C-alpha positions as CSV (number, residue, x, y, z in Angstrom):
1,X,0.0,0.0,0.0
2,X,1.3,3.4,-1.0
3,X,1.4,6.0,1.8
4,X,1.2,9.6,0.6
5,X,1.6,12.7,2.8
6,X,2.0,16.3,1.8
7,X,2.7,19.6,3.4
8,X,-0.1,22.1,3.9
9,X,0.6,25.4,2.3
10,X,-0.8,28.8,1.4
11,X,-0.6,30.2,-2.0
12,X,-1.9,33.0,-4.2
13,X,-4.3,33.1,-7.1
14,X,-5.4,35.5,-9.9
15,X,-9.1,36.0,-10.6
16,X,-11.2,37.9,-13.1
17,X,-14.9,37.8,-13.6
18,X,-17.9,39.6,-15.0
19,X,-21.6,39.8,-14.1
20,X,-24.0,40.2,-17.0
21,X,-27.6,41.3,-16.2
22,X,-30.3,39.3,-18.0
23,X,-33.2,41.3,-16.7
24,X,-34.2,43.2,-13.4
25,X,-33.9,40.0,-11.3
26,X,-31.5,37.6,-13.0
27,X,-27.8,37.8,-13.9
28,X,-25.2,35.4,-15.1
29,X,-21.6,35.4,-13.8
30,X,-18.5,34.1,-15.5
31,X,-15.2,33.9,-13.7
32,X,-11.7,32.6,-14.4
33,X,-9.0,31.8,-11.8
34,X,-5.4,30.8,-12.0
35,X,-3.9,29.3,-8.8
36,X,-0.3,28.7,-8.0
37,X,0.6,26.2,-5.3
38,X,3.8,24.5,-4.4
39,X,3.9,21.6,-1.8
40,X,6.4,19.0,-0.6
41,X,5.1,15.4,-1.1
42,X,6.4,12.3,0.7
43,X,5.7,8.8,-0.6
44,X,6.1,5.6,1.4
45,X,7.6,7.3,4.5
46,X,10.4,9.1,2.7
47,X,11.2,6.6,0.0
48,X,10.3,9.3,-2.6
49,X,10.4,13.0,-1.8
50,X,9.2,15.5,-4.4
51,X,8.4,19.2,-4.7
52,X,5.0,19.4,-6.6
53,X,3.8,22.6,-8.3
54,X,0.1,22.8,-9.0
55,X,-1.2,25.6,-11.2
56,X,-4.7,24.9,-12.5
57,X,-7.0,27.1,-14.4
58,X,-10.5,27.2,-12.9
59,X,-13.5,28.4,-14.9
60,X,-16.8,29.1,-13.2
61,X,-20.4,30.0,-14.3
62,X,-23.1,31.1,-11.9
63,X,-26.5,32.6,-11.8
64,X,-27.7,35.3,-9.5
65,X,-31.3,36.2,-8.5
66,X,-32.1,39.5,-6.8
67,X,-35.0,39.5,-4.3
């Protein structure tokens, strides 16, 4: 069995988005994020050590309703 452990870490991200009104009550939202995270990973109690960089693009769509 492979044992995986990783270091918790904080990182930074870039985000841009736009809200588009459909009518008086409804809107649609688009947003794009780019995250940058680096973490130390340890496999099988130190048999393999690695520095892992994660940098995903995250795209989101949402709807808003104003009461």
